[in-house]
N, CA and C atoms as a LAMMPS dump frame, in Angstrom:
ITEM: TIMESTEP
0
ITEM: NUMBER OF ATOMS
567
ITEM: BOX BOUNDS ff ff ff
-5.0000000000000000e+02 5.0000000000000000e+02
-5.0000000000000000e+02 5.0000000000000000e+02
-5.0000000000000000e+02 5.0000000000000000e+02
ITEM: ATOMS id mol type element x y z
1 1 1 N -408.883 471.473 -332.383
2 1 2 C -408.457 472.22 -331.738
3 1 3 C -409.057 473.488 -332.79
4 2 1 N -409.321 474.937 -331.535
5 2 2 C -409.946 475.207 -332.213
6 2 3 C -408.948 476.831 -331.057
7 3 1 N -408.153 477.445 -332.207
8 3 2 C -407.318 478.683 -331.93
9 3 3 C -407.892 479.443 -331.88
10 4 1 N -406.91 480.277 -330.845
11 4 2 C -407.71 481.271 -330.115
12 4 3 C -406.733 483.154 -330.899
13 5 1 N -407.702 483.478 -330.84
14 5 2 C -406.298 485.428 -330.97
15 5 3 C -405.706 485.356 -330.236
16 6 1 N -403.72 485.643 -330.535
17 6 2 C -403.191 486.084 -330.403
18 6 3 C -402.308 484.474 -330.075
19 7 1 N -402.927 483.149 -330.671
20 7 2 C -401.838 482.315 -330.841
21 7 3 C -400.717 482.169 -331.66
22 8 1 N -399.466 481.447 -331.737
23 8 2 C -398.965 481.201 -332.208
24 8 3 C -399.03 480.216 -332.973
25 9 1 N -399.239 479.987 -334.569
26 9 2 C -399.788 478.859 -334.845
27 9 3 C -398.394 478.321 -336.288
28 10 1 N -398.237 477.538 -336.675
29 10 2 C -397.348 477.062 -338.058
30 10 3 C -398.057 476.509 -339.313
31 11 1 N -397.948 476.264 -340.272
32 11 2 C -398.583 476.103 -341.72
33 11 3 C -399.192 474.684 -341.428
34 12 1 N -400.182 475.202 -341.217
35 12 2 C -401.027 473.464 -341.651
36 12 3 C -402.35 473.47 -340.435
37 13 1 N -401.509 474.537 -339.694
38 13 2 C -402.329 474.433 -337.982
39 13 3 C -403.85 474.457 -338.004
40 14 1 N -405.03 473.916 -337.667
41 14 2 C -405.954 474.516 -337.97
42 14 3 C -406.139 475.465 -336.833
43 15 1 N -407.57 475.767 -336.896
44 15 2 C -407.494 478.06 -336.911
45 15 3 C -409.07 477.51 -336.668
46 16 1 N -409.883 477.309 -337.246
47 16 2 C -411.604 476.824 -337.355
48 16 3 C -411.813 475.83 -338.276
49 17 1 N -413.201 476.475 -338.76
50 17 2 C -414.069 475.761 -339.418
51 17 3 C -414.92 476.848 -340.141
52 18 1 N -415.181 476.683 -341.723
53 18 2 C -416.216 476.912 -342.144
54 18 3 C -416.934 478.55 -342.12
55 19 1 N -417.967 477.091 -341.492
56 19 2 C -419.494 477.43 -340.384
57 19 3 C -419.102 478.886 -339.796
58 20 1 N -417.858 478.868 -338.449
59 20 2 C -417.682 479.957 -337.78
60 20 3 C -417.14 481.456 -338.91
61 21 1 N -416.495 481.128 -339.287
62 21 2 C -415.175 481.882 -339.756
63 21 3 C -414.657 481.841 -341.467
64 22 1 N -415.18 482.982 -342.202
65 22 2 C -414.377 482.58 -343.536
66 22 3 C -412.413 483.153 -343.55
67 23 1 N -412.03 482.413 -344.054
68 23 2 C -410.063 483.038 -343.931
69 23 3 C -410.143 484.024 -344.504
70 24 1 N -408.803 484.645 -344.328
71 24 2 C -408.207 485.99 -344.744
72 24 3 C -407.31 485.929 -345.329
73 25 1 N -406.678 486.888 -344.877
74 25 2 C -404.647 486.619 -345.458
75 25 3 C -403.836 485.964 -344.113
76 26 1 N -403.263 485.251 -345.116
77 26 2 C -402.739 484.045 -344.014
78 26 3 C -402.938 483.007 -343.298
79 27 1 N -404.471 482.669 -344.378
80 27 2 C -405.418 481.191 -343.627
81 27 3 C -405.782 480.581 -344.845
82 28 1 N -406.469 479.351 -344.857
83 28 2 C -407.175 479.074 -346.289
84 28 3 C -407.802 478.276 -345.489
85 29 1 N -408.941 478.037 -346.794
86 29 2 C -410.664 476.711 -346.732
87 29 3 C -409.948 474.901 -347.075
88 30 1 N -409.96 474.241 -346.688
89 30 2 C -408.896 472.958 -346.711
90 30 3 C -410.036 471.982 -346.342
91 31 1 N -410.934 471.893 -347.584
92 31 2 C -412.973 471.065 -347.249
93 31 3 C -413.464 471.618 -345.754
94 32 1 N -413.845 472.498 -345.901
95 32 2 C -414.503 473.485 -344.239
96 32 3 C -413.243 473.637 -342.735
97 33 1 N -412.288 472.602 -343.841
98 33 2 C -411.351 473.778 -341.709
99 33 3 C -410.432 474.616 -342.448
100 34 1 N -410.24 475.609 -341.691
101 34 2 C -409.645 476.581 -341.977
102 34 3 C -407.86 476.419 -341.588
103 35 1 N -406.711 476.188 -342.307
104 35 2 C -405.707 476.078 -341.628
105 35 3 C -404.842 477.433 -341.805
106 36 1 N -403.856 477.406 -341.981
107 36 2 C -402.912 478.541 -340.772
108 36 3 C -402.307 478.146 -342.726
109 37 1 N -401.336 479.739 -342.964
110 37 2 C -400.498 479.001 -344.449
111 37 3 C -399.282 479.629 -344.054
112 38 1 N -399.351 480.476 -342.939
113 38 2 C -397.827 480.817 -342.371
114 38 3 C -397.367 481.103 -340.851
115 39 1 N -396.863 480.896 -340.595
116 39 2 C -396.098 481.131 -339.329
117 39 3 C -396.416 482.343 -339.007
118 40 1 N -397.541 482.215 -338.028
119 40 2 C -397.384 483.573 -337.34
120 40 3 C -398.424 484.034 -335.933
121 41 1 N -398.899 484.939 -335.727
122 41 2 C -399.907 484.917 -334.663
123 41 3 C -401.626 484.982 -335.201
124 42 1 N -402.56 484.505 -334.536
125 42 2 C -404.058 484.235 -335.022
126 42 3 C -404.741 485.403 -334.705
127 43 1 N -405.373 486.113 -335.058
128 43 2 C -406.147 487.253 -335.426
129 43 3 C -408.177 486.897 -335.464
130 44 1 N -408.655 487.236 -334.609
131 44 2 C -410.054 486.295 -334.765
132 44 3 C -410.859 488.361 -334.974
133 45 1 N -411.567 488.338 -335.917
134 45 2 C -411.86 489.294 -336.089
135 45 3 C -413.752 488.935 -336.106
136 46 1 N -414.008 488.717 -334.921
137 46 2 C -416.033 488.278 -334.525
138 46 3 C -416.319 489.063 -335.09
139 47 1 N -416.899 490.488 -335.32
140 47 2 C -417.879 490.603 -336.037
141 47 3 C -417.81 490.753 -337.457
142 48 1 N -416.947 490.6 -338.387
143 48 2 C -416.927 490.523 -339.567
144 48 3 C -416.469 488.906 -340.073
145 49 1 N -416.402 487.962 -339.159
146 49 2 C -416.645 486.536 -339.209
147 49 3 C -415.347 486.036 -339.193
148 50 1 N -414.155 486.664 -339.209
149 50 2 C -412.883 486.869 -339.927
150 50 3 C -411.878 486.359 -339.684
151 51 1 N -410.557 485.144 -340.067
152 51 2 C -409.626 484.417 -339.097
153 51 3 C -408.378 484.934 -340.108
154 52 1 N -407.622 485.756 -339.166
155 52 2 C -406.259 485.892 -340.327
156 52 3 C -404.68 485.314 -339.33
157 53 1 N -403.999 485.038 -339.947
158 53 2 C -402.457 485.145 -339.188
159 53 3 C -401.56 485.71 -339.781
160 54 1 N -401.474 487.003 -338.127
161 54 2 C -400.159 487.77 -339.545
162 54 3 C -399.113 487.386 -338.75
163 55 1 N -398.672 487.135 -339.864
164 55 2 C -397.135 486.415 -340.33
165 55 3 C -395.827 487.352 -339.337
166 56 1 N -394.739 486.263 -339.127
167 56 2 C -393.794 486.571 -338.387
168 56 3 C -392.893 487.485 -338.951
169 57 1 N -391.924 488.778 -338.494
170 57 2 C -391.407 489.696 -338.863
171 57 3 C -390.711 488.567 -340.305
172 58 1 N -390.573 489.998 -341.344
173 58 2 C -390.019 488.883 -342.643
174 58 3 C -389.74 487.574 -343.123
175 59 1 N -391.716 487.983 -342.517
176 59 2 C -392.542 486.05 -343.439
177 59 3 C -392.046 486.809 -344.705
178 60 1 N -392.064 484.824 -345.554
179 60 2 C -391.735 484.691 -347.418
180 60 3 C -393.414 485.93 -347.563
181 61 1 N -393.535 485.554 -348.89
182 61 2 C -394.709 486.097 -348.975
183 61 3 C -395.333 485.429 -349.679
184 62 1 N -396.952 485.876 -349.754
185 62 2 C -398.186 484.844 -349.561
186 62 3 C -398.959 485.199 -350.706
187 63 1 N -399.626 484.135 -351.097
188 63 2 C -400.401 483.756 -352.141
189 63 3 C -401.874 484.562 -351.721
190 64 1 N -402.664 485.512 -352.568
191 64 2 C -403.724 486.31 -351.95
192 64 3 C -404.723 486.223 -352.594
193 65 1 N -405.385 486.202 -352.857
194 65 2 C -406.583 487.449 -354.114
195 65 3 C -406.295 488.271 -354.557
196 66 1 N -405.667 488.709 -355.31
197 66 2 C -405.673 489.804 -356.887
198 66 3 C -404.64 490.396 -356.374
199 67 1 N -403.176 489.508 -356.004
200 67 2 C -401.42 489.241 -356.405
201 67 3 C -401.39 489.388 -357.301
202 68 1 N -400.206 489.801 -358.195
203 68 2 C -399.983 489.814 -359.591
204 68 3 C -399.174 489.093 -359.456
205 69 1 N -398.636 487.352 -359.933
206 69 2 C -397.547 486.347 -360.43
207 69 3 C -396.882 486.535 -361.381
208 70 1 N -396.316 486.073 -361.134
209 70 2 C -395.049 486.203 -362.994
210 70 3 C -394.86 484.398 -362.859
211 71 1 N -395.679 483.97 -363.426
212 71 2 C -395.688 482.462 -364.168
213 71 3 C -395.166 481.932 -365.303
214 72 1 N -394.827 480.647 -365.647
215 72 2 C -394.453 479.565 -366.285
216 72 3 C -396.029 478.458 -366.736
217 73 1 N -395.973 478.844 -367.786
218 73 2 C -397.078 477.72 -368.421
219 73 3 C -397.111 476.147 -368.468
220 74 1 N -396.966 475.299 -367.73
221 74 2 C -397.083 474.436 -368.164
222 74 3 C -397.361 473.512 -368.741
223 75 1 N -398.914 473.629 -369.676
224 75 2 C -399.08 472.476 -369.951
225 75 3 C -400.889 473.447 -370.487
226 76 1 N -400.859 472.808 -371.869
227 76 2 C -401.715 473.78 -372.286
228 76 3 C -402.847 473.005 -372.889
229 77 1 N -404.643 472.069 -371.961
230 77 2 C -405.501 471.498 -372.728
231 77 3 C -406.626 471.364 -372.102
232 78 1 N -407.254 471.982 -373.601
233 78 2 C -408.582 471.368 -373.839
234 78 3 C -409.533 473.393 -372.634
235 79 1 N -410.323 473.217 -371.579
236 79 2 C -410.336 474.77 -371.627
237 79 3 C -409.235 474.796 -370.226
238 80 1 N -407.567 474.524 -369.827
239 80 2 C -407.667 475.14 -368.863
240 80 3 C -406.262 474.939 -369.457
241 81 1 N -405.561 475.394 -368.415
242 81 2 C -403.804 476.204 -369.013
243 81 3 C -403.079 475.904 -367.485
244 82 1 N -402.42 475.175 -367.274
245 82 2 C -402.239 475.179 -365.906
246 82 3 C -400.836 476.162 -365.781
247 83 1 N -400.047 476.179 -364.565
248 83 2 C -398.961 477.589 -364.387
249 83 3 C -398.013 477.357 -363.445
250 84 1 N -396.633 477.583 -363.282
251 84 2 C -396.15 476.497 -362.637
252 84 3 C -395.931 477.896 -361.717
253 85 1 N -395.844 478.508 -360.5
254 85 2 C -396.6 480.358 -360.223
255 85 3 C -394.711 480.053 -359.646
256 86 1 N -393.528 481.182 -360.182
257 86 2 C -392.39 480.979 -359.889
258 86 3 C -392.118 482.273 -358.657
259 87 1 N -392.931 483.514 -358.593
260 87 2 C -393.049 484.263 -358.218
261 87 3 C -393.663 485.601 -357.788
262 88 1 N -393.618 486.57 -356.627
263 88 2 C -395.194 487.227 -357.088
264 88 3 C -394.466 488.669 -357.465
265 89 1 N -395.04 489.595 -358.429
266 89 2 C -394.447 490.406 -359.379
267 89 3 C -394.151 491.846 -357.778
268 90 1 N -392.878 492.313 -358.368
269 90 2 C -392.386 493.408 -357.214
270 90 3 C -392.377 493.351 -356.1
271 91 1 N -392.441 491.773 -355.915
272 91 2 C -391.596 491.092 -355.043
273 91 3 C -390.297 490.418 -354.749
274 92 1 N -389.074 490.862 -354.296
275 92 2 C -388.31 489.815 -354.641
276 92 3 C -387.498 488.784 -353.759
277 93 1 N -388.799 488.201 -352.653
278 93 2 C -388.821 487.113 -351.991
279 93 3 C -389.405 485.678 -352.112
280 94 1 N -388.214 484.372 -352.673
281 94 2 C -388.912 483.57 -353.817
282 94 3 C -390.09 483.232 -352.047
283 95 1 N -390.852 482.212 -352.935
284 95 2 C -391.764 481.826 -352.068
285 95 3 C -391.341 479.9 -351.902
286 96 1 N -392.206 479.971 -350.214
287 96 2 C -392.12 478.901 -349.737
288 96 3 C -391.878 478.141 -350.373
289 97 1 N -392.981 477.501 -351.43
290 97 2 C -393.14 475.975 -351.679
291 97 3 C -393.585 475.944 -353.387
292 98 1 N -394.067 475.311 -354.084
293 98 2 C -394.105 475.277 -355.273
294 98 3 C -395.643 475.12 -355.068
295 99 1 N -396.127 476.697 -356.312
296 99 2 C -397.609 476.355 -356.238
297 99 3 C -397.611 476.205 -358.021
298 100 1 N -399.098 475.848 -358.049
299 100 2 C -399.263 475.281 -359.695
300 100 3 C -400.737 476.157 -359.376
301 101 1 N -400.403 477.108 -360.775
302 101 2 C -402.25 477.495 -360.644
303 101 3 C -403.223 477.755 -362.109
304 102 1 N -404.238 477.604 -362.532
305 102 2 C -405.118 477.31 -363.254
306 102 3 C -405.914 478.773 -364.399
307 103 1 N -404.966 478.784 -365.481
308 103 2 C -406.378 479.747 -366.278
309 103 3 C -407.501 479.161 -367.022
310 104 1 N -408.374 479.261 -366.42
311 104 2 C -409.438 479.285 -367.98
312 104 3 C -409.398 479.526 -369.015
313 105 1 N -410.336 479.034 -369.516
314 105 2 C -410.299 480.316 -371.344
315 105 3 C -411.339 480.896 -371.435
316 106 1 N -412.463 480.808 -370.41
317 106 2 C -412.791 482.029 -370.574
318 106 3 C -412.519 483.516 -369.399
319 107 1 N -410.534 483.174 -368.634
320 107 2 C -409.707 484.321 -367.831
321 107 3 C -408.764 484.335 -368.554
322 108 1 N -408.983 484.287 -369.421
323 108 2 C -406.946 484.381 -370.257
324 108 3 C -407.61 485.379 -370.937
325 109 1 N -408.841 486.079 -371.616
326 109 2 C -408.674 487.209 -372.952
327 109 3 C -410.255 487.711 -372.242
328 110 1 N -410.802 489.332 -372.981
329 110 2 C -411.526 489.621 -372.321
330 110 3 C -412.561 489.283 -373.623
331 111 1 N -411.948 488.956 -375.325
332 111 2 C -413.055 488.831 -376.631
333 111 3 C -413.487 487.017 -375.916
334 112 1 N -413.621 486.855 -376.8
335 112 2 C -413.529 485.263 -377.348
336 112 3 C -412.752 484.15 -377.764
337 113 1 N -412.167 483.602 -377.278
338 113 2 C -410.928 483.041 -377.554
339 113 3 C -411.374 481.531 -378.076
340 114 1 N -411.529 481.031 -379.091
341 114 2 C -411.986 480.211 -380.088
342 114 3 C -411.008 478.653 -379.39
343 115 1 N -409.895 478.771 -379.057
344 115 2 C -409.275 477.448 -378.453
345 115 3 C -407.731 478.254 -377.32
346 116 1 N -407.77 477.525 -376.283
347 116 2 C -406.298 477.936 -375.057
348 116 3 C -405.174 478.575 -376.471
349 117 1 N -404.795 477.5 -377.257
350 117 2 C -403.585 477.155 -377.064
351 117 3 C -403.336 478.701 -378.521
352 118 1 N -404.283 479.454 -379.393
353 118 2 C -404.804 481.029 -379.298
354 118 3 C -403.796 482.245 -378.124
355 119 1 N -404.074 482.129 -376.642
356 119 2 C -402.966 482.856 -375.769
357 119 3 C -401.122 482.078 -375.059
358 120 1 N -401.641 481.264 -375.528
359 120 2 C -400.745 480.027 -374.561
360 120 3 C -400.003 479.397 -374.998
361 121 1 N -398.732 479.161 -374.878
362 121 2 C -398.305 477.975 -375.26
363 121 3 C -397.081 477.211 -374.098
364 122 1 N -396.613 476.155 -373.779
365 122 2 C -396.083 475.845 -372.521
366 122 3 C -394.587 476.333 -372.743
367 123 1 N -394.035 476.967 -371.865
368 123 2 C -393.114 477.705 -371.87
369 123 3 C -393.125 478.843 -371.816
370 124 1 N -394.198 479.634 -372.357
371 124 2 C -394.077 481.142 -372.412
372 124 3 C -394.653 480.97 -370.69
373 125 1 N -393.646 482.304 -370.527
374 125 2 C -393.51 483.077 -369.593
375 125 3 C -394.231 484.059 -369.557
376 126 1 N -395.062 484.305 -368.302
377 126 2 C -396.629 485.042 -368.227
378 126 3 C -396.61 486.052 -366.893
379 127 1 N -397.535 487.106 -366.558
380 127 2 C -397.738 487.276 -365.418
381 127 3 C -399.135 487.243 -365.604
382 128 1 N -399.889 486.855 -364.679
383 128 2 C -402.094 486.874 -364.213
384 128 3 C -401.55 487.192 -362.739
385 129 1 N -403 487.151 -362.348
386 129 2 C -403.63 487.554 -361.307
387 129 3 C -404.356 486.45 -361.096
388 130 1 N -404.828 486.464 -359.588
389 130 2 C -404.699 485.818 -358.26
390 130 3 C -406.447 485.555 -358.381
391 131 1 N -407.258 485.02 -359.082
392 131 2 C -408.769 485.21 -358.678
393 131 3 C -409.24 484.228 -357.671
394 132 1 N -408.339 483.245 -357.268
395 132 2 C -409.57 482.832 -355.824
396 132 3 C -408.319 481.765 -355.146
397 133 1 N -407.775 481.329 -354.063
398 133 2 C -407.177 480.274 -353.166
399 133 3 C -407.782 479.693 -352.132
400 134 1 N -407.797 478.553 -352.933
401 134 2 C -408.59 477.664 -352.184
402 134 3 C -407.492 476.43 -351.809
403 135 1 N -406.666 476.537 -350.893
404 135 2 C -406.225 476.159 -350.371
405 135 3 C -404.018 475.605 -350.907
406 136 1 N -403.502 475.163 -350.699
407 136 2 C -402.751 475.439 -351.341
408 136 3 C -402.368 474.924 -352.725
409 137 1 N -403.388 473.945 -353.479
410 137 2 C -403.026 473.498 -354.778
411 137 3 C -403.806 473.749 -355.471
412 138 1 N -404.756 475.049 -355.211
413 138 2 C -405.928 474.933 -356.08
414 138 3 C -406.127 476.999 -356.285
415 139 1 N -405.41 477.828 -356.985
416 139 2 C -404.852 478.319 -357.489
417 139 3 C -406.238 478.87 -358.435
418 140 1 N -406.61 480.107 -358.797
419 140 2 C -407.018 479.958 -359.816
420 140 3 C -406.439 481.864 -360.364
421 141 1 N -406.223 482.226 -361.802
422 141 2 C -405.25 482.721 -362.471
423 141 3 C -406.44 483.588 -363.501
424 142 1 N -406.338 484.501 -363.623
425 142 2 C -406.427 485.814 -365.335
426 142 3 C -405.255 486.619 -365.8
427 143 1 N -405.856 486.491 -367.458
428 143 2 C -405.187 486.889 -367.5
429 143 3 C -405.81 488.853 -368.547
430 144 1 N -406.609 488.604 -368.49
431 144 2 C -407.745 489.016 -368.982
432 144 3 C -407.496 490.506 -369.033
433 145 1 N -407.015 491.638 -367.844
434 145 2 C -406.287 492.477 -367.992
435 145 3 C -405.8 493.208 -369.067
436 146 1 N -405.284 494.551 -369.748
437 146 2 C -404.126 494.15 -370.465
438 146 3 C -402.721 494.487 -369.444
439 147 1 N -402.553 494.942 -368.988
440 147 2 C -401.901 494.827 -368.1
441 147 3 C -400.833 492.72 -367.754
442 148 1 N -401.737 492.301 -368.085
443 148 2 C -401.542 490.826 -367.973
444 148 3 C -401.466 490.711 -369.463
445 149 1 N -400.932 488.791 -369.072
446 149 2 C -401.226 488.09 -370.36
447 149 3 C -399.689 487.319 -370.435
448 150 1 N -399.16 487.093 -371.382
449 150 2 C -397.769 487.096 -372.169
450 150 3 C -396.981 487.979 -371.954
451 151 1 N -395.399 488.132 -371.25
452 151 2 C -394.515 488.669 -371.15
453 151 3 C -393.044 488.086 -372.082
454 152 1 N -393.027 486.298 -372.498
455 152 2 C -391.674 486.25 -372.623
456 152 3 C -392.81 485.062 -373.983
457 153 1 N -393.113 485.147 -375.289
458 153 2 C -393.439 483.803 -375.633
459 153 3 C -392.329 482.992 -375.858
460 154 1 N -392.542 481.401 -376.241
461 154 2 C -391.827 480.513 -376.703
462 154 3 C -391.874 480.036 -378.019
463 155 1 N -390.653 480.289 -378.727
464 155 2 C -391.478 479.558 -380.097
465 155 3 C -391.29 477.742 -379.656
466 156 1 N -392.761 476.988 -380.449
467 156 2 C -393.31 475.881 -380.191
468 156 3 C -392.292 475.231 -381.366
469 157 1 N -391.524 475.516 -382.646
470 157 2 C -390.851 474.919 -383.379
471 157 3 C -388.857 474.139 -382.593
472 158 1 N -389.143 475.772 -381.94
473 158 2 C -387.456 475.332 -381.699
474 158 3 C -387.076 476.086 -380.596
475 159 1 N -387.508 476.415 -379.735
476 159 2 C -387.573 476.599 -378.471
477 159 3 C -387.053 477.763 -377.89
478 160 1 N -386.504 479.153 -379.148
479 160 2 C -386.121 480.139 -378.9
480 160 3 C -387.231 481.535 -378.614
481 161 1 N -386.859 481.847 -378.144
482 161 2 C -387.863 483.288 -377.117
483 161 3 C -388.51 483.682 -378.666
484 162 1 N -389.607 484.499 -378.484
485 162 2 C -390.353 485.036 -379.794
486 162 3 C -390.301 486.724 -379.517
487 163 1 N -390.654 486.993 -380.786
488 163 2 C -390.41 488.414 -380.468
489 163 3 C -392.018 489.108 -380.831
490 164 1 N -392.691 490.093 -380.781
491 164 2 C -393.909 490.861 -380.471
492 164 3 C -393.946 491.433 -381.984
493 165 1 N -394.785 491.594 -382.989
494 165 2 C -394.711 491.632 -384.717
495 165 3 C -396.25 492.025 -383.995
496 166 1 N -397.309 492.259 -383.863
497 166 2 C -398.592 492.438 -383.267
498 166 3 C -399.039 492.245 -382.42
499 167 1 N -400.404 493.213 -382.723
500 167 2 C -400.862 493.016 -381.606
501 167 3 C -401.179 491.352 -380.404
502 168 1 N -401.958 490.567 -381.104
503 168 2 C -400.874 488.905 -380.698
504 168 3 C -401.014 488.358 -381.245
505 169 1 N -399.56 488.737 -382.069
506 169 2 C -398.934 488.114 -382.512
507 169 3 C -397.632 488.129 -382.893
508 170 1 N -396.567 487.249 -382.299
509 170 2 C -395.49 487.079 -382.368
510 170 3 C -394.252 485.918 -383.295
511 171 1 N -393.62 486.8 -383.266
512 171 2 C -392.109 485.446 -384.658
513 171 3 C -391.416 484.818 -384.403
514 172 1 N -390.989 484.024 -384.72
515 172 2 C -389.816 483.961 -383.624
516 172 3 C -388.011 484.296 -384.885
517 173 1 N -387.912 485.271 -383.99
518 173 2 C -386.283 485.509 -384.849
519 173 3 C -385.23 484.536 -384.959
520 174 1 N -385.478 483.886 -385.068
521 174 2 C -384.484 482.188 -385.454
522 174 3 C -385.237 481.334 -386.929
523 175 1 N -386.572 481.411 -386.554
524 175 2 C -387.01 480.301 -387.474
525 175 3 C -388.435 480.079 -388.777
526 176 1 N -388.431 481.719 -388.477
527 176 2 C -389.576 482.975 -388.765
528 176 3 C -390.882 482.181 -388.485
529 177 1 N -391.318 481.353 -387.369
530 177 2 C -392.706 480.983 -386.971
531 177 3 C -393.748 482.188 -386.903
532 178 1 N -394.866 482.475 -386.965
533 178 2 C -395.495 482.908 -386.377
534 178 3 C -396.559 482.582 -385.527
535 179 1 N -397.141 482.923 -384.423
536 179 2 C -397.416 482.289 -383.377
537 179 3 C -398.352 483.541 -382.718
538 180 1 N -400.015 483.51 -382.643
539 180 2 C -400.664 484.051 -381.791
540 180 3 C -400.329 483.793 -379.72
541 181 1 N -400.683 484.645 -379.081
542 181 2 C -400.937 485.096 -377.951
543 181 3 C -401.402 486.064 -377.211
544 182 1 N -401.906 485.954 -376.116
545 182 2 C -402.484 487.052 -375.366
546 182 3 C -401.656 487.813 -374.491
547 183 1 N -401.248 488.99 -375.233
548 183 2 C -399.869 489.705 -375.075
549 183 3 C -400.147 490.554 -374.089
550 184 1 N -399.761 490.91 -373.344
551 184 2 C -399.238 491.597 -372.187
552 184 3 C -398.762 492.96 -372.667
553 185 1 N -399.332 494.327 -371.77
554 185 2 C -399.276 495.555 -372.9
555 185 3 C -396.664 495.306 -372.034
556 186 1 N -396.537 494.563 -371.233
557 186 2 C -395.49 494.513 -370.611
558 186 3 C -394.185 493.432 -371.164
559 187 1 N -394.582 493.474 -372.388
560 187 2 C -394.25 492.289 -373.268
561 187 3 C -392.623 492.63 -373.135
562 188 1 N -391.59 491.294 -373.146
563 188 2 C -390.371 492.048 -372.884
564 188 3 C -389.436 491.146 -373.73
565 189 1 N -388.853 491.935 -375.16
566 189 2 C -388.468 492.287 -375.965
567 189 3 C -387.385 491.291 -376.661
């Protein structure tokens, strides 16, 4: 089924194919099929070949490119850190589903990082910007700007929250452990 402008759709409904349209707000590409991400009304932009879903009034927030999120580091392995996305920054409404994003080592900091554990550790709270959304379970994030990065670091020894003591250094007030992080200018003491 191919959706037409004005059609009412639910999340997961097929809107069209990627050979004909590019997904925009409220839509995503799922292996060549463009599907609805939110409940709403389809809008086709034939001139720019875009398809989008206009959410119903009061619809929950949607994760889009360039949106700043707040999340928690779940895992740091090799070249990638996994982030559980909690909410969109400056938006009080909760997300409708659980989302996990990833930060590649090249997107963690502007400078060279020898290892990703110099930027993040499990449990750290971060602010990151979405660079790409491909489906509901493939969200690429970056923290390379100075307003992005760790906003609350957790000690790897005793799990207490740490205080910032340098540009990219935090110290645990409980056990005096010092660690490196990619710290945001919004770091919370």
